[in-house]
N, C-alpha and C positions, 0 to 999 in steps of 0.2 A: 566636480561631476564623477558619481558614480559610475562606473564602466557597465556595460547591458548587461543580466546574467547568465552565463550559459545554464545548456542542462546536463545541470549535477547529479551525479550518480552517488553511489551510495558508497563510495571509495572513503569512509572515514576508519580508523584502523578498529578491529573488532575489539567486540569487550576483553576484558581481562578479569571480568566480575564470573569466577566460576558456579555462586549461586544460581545464578539467574539460568547456568545449563541442566540444574538441578530441577528448574521448578516451574508447576505455569507461573506466568506473566498475570498479572492482572492490568486490565486495561486502563486503571492510573499508572501504572508505570510504564506500558506503552506511549502513555501521551506526554507524562512527563519526559520522558529520554527523546519522544519527536521536537518538545520546546527545545530542547538541546541542541538539537539535527538544525534545526530552522535558524536557531542562533550561530551554527555553527557554517552553515550554507550560505547562510548572509553575508556575513564574515568574508570567508572563502572569495565569492561571489562581491563583494564589495558590492553591494546591492541593498535594498531597504526594504526590510520584509514587508513592511507595510501595503507597499505597491501594488498594483492591479498586474503589471510588470511580473514583479514576483510569482503571486500570483497564479500566472498563467504560464508560466516556466515550470511552477512545479504537476501544474496540469498537466499539460507536454510530457513531462518524466514521467507518470502514472501512466498516459497512455503509448508510453517507451515499453515499459513494465511490460506493460498487461499486451502487448504483440510478441513481445519476447515470450512471458506464458501459454501463448498462444502458439509458439512456434514449437514450446514445449510439447503440451500436448499434442498436438499435428504429429510430433517425433514418436513420441509414448504411441500413439495412434497405428505408427508408418505410412502416414499421408503426407511426411515430409521429403520434396526431394530424397534419391537415394544418398547424395553426398552429408546433407543434412539431419534423417534419421539414426544413422550412425553414432550423430553427437549427442545420442536422448541416453541420460540414465536417472535413476531415481533423487537421485541430490541435487539435479541440475532445477528438476521438476519443481522440489520441495524448494531449491532457491529463488525461483519466480515468483513462485507465490507468495515466501515471506518478502519479497522487493516490490508486490504488488501490495501487499499490505501495510508496509513501512510507507510505503510513498501518498495512501490513499490518508494514512496517519498524520501524516505529516503535513500533506492539503488540506485538512482537517483544522488541523493549529494555524494556518497562512489565512484561513476563510474564514475564520474563528469560530469555528462551529464541537462546540461540546459532541463529541462521535459516540462516548457514553450515553449521555441521554436521546441521542436521533436514533441510537440502534436499542436499545431501549424502545421506545416507540414506535420504529418500524417492525419489531420485535410481534409486539402487544397490537399492530392493525396487523400485519401478517396470522396471528392465530386466531382475530376476529374471523379474518376474512375464511382461514378455512373451517374454522369451526359452525359458520352461514353455509359454506358449501355443504357441509355436513350433515347439516339439519336438511339442506336441502334433499340431498341424495337419499337421506331416510324415509324423504314423507313418499 
């Protein structure tokens, strides 16, 4: 019987791919990377990556990362309690944004969501809404 998966973080070894650091990544490349991470997390936690428990575990990880991003934003605005606000720096903020995106892409993989297709559909819907609001404002 597999053990219950833990809230595994992003403690994978950093990439040694120097090209990745010198250019923008495509969403397809990020998705491919996320598929490998899902397999790695499932092996490491001895969990079935298709299980509902795995899905909700990854959702909980995303919530955790959003909380850490929020703490960094509070620190940036000097709204964090005194001891915490001194821990803020731009690199930490950037890292938390990256963690949220990575967790989102991993969660989309686990949920079977084509993130590229979903993003295009949502961006089109937003563009249509903005265009409609602009027409209303012009009248």
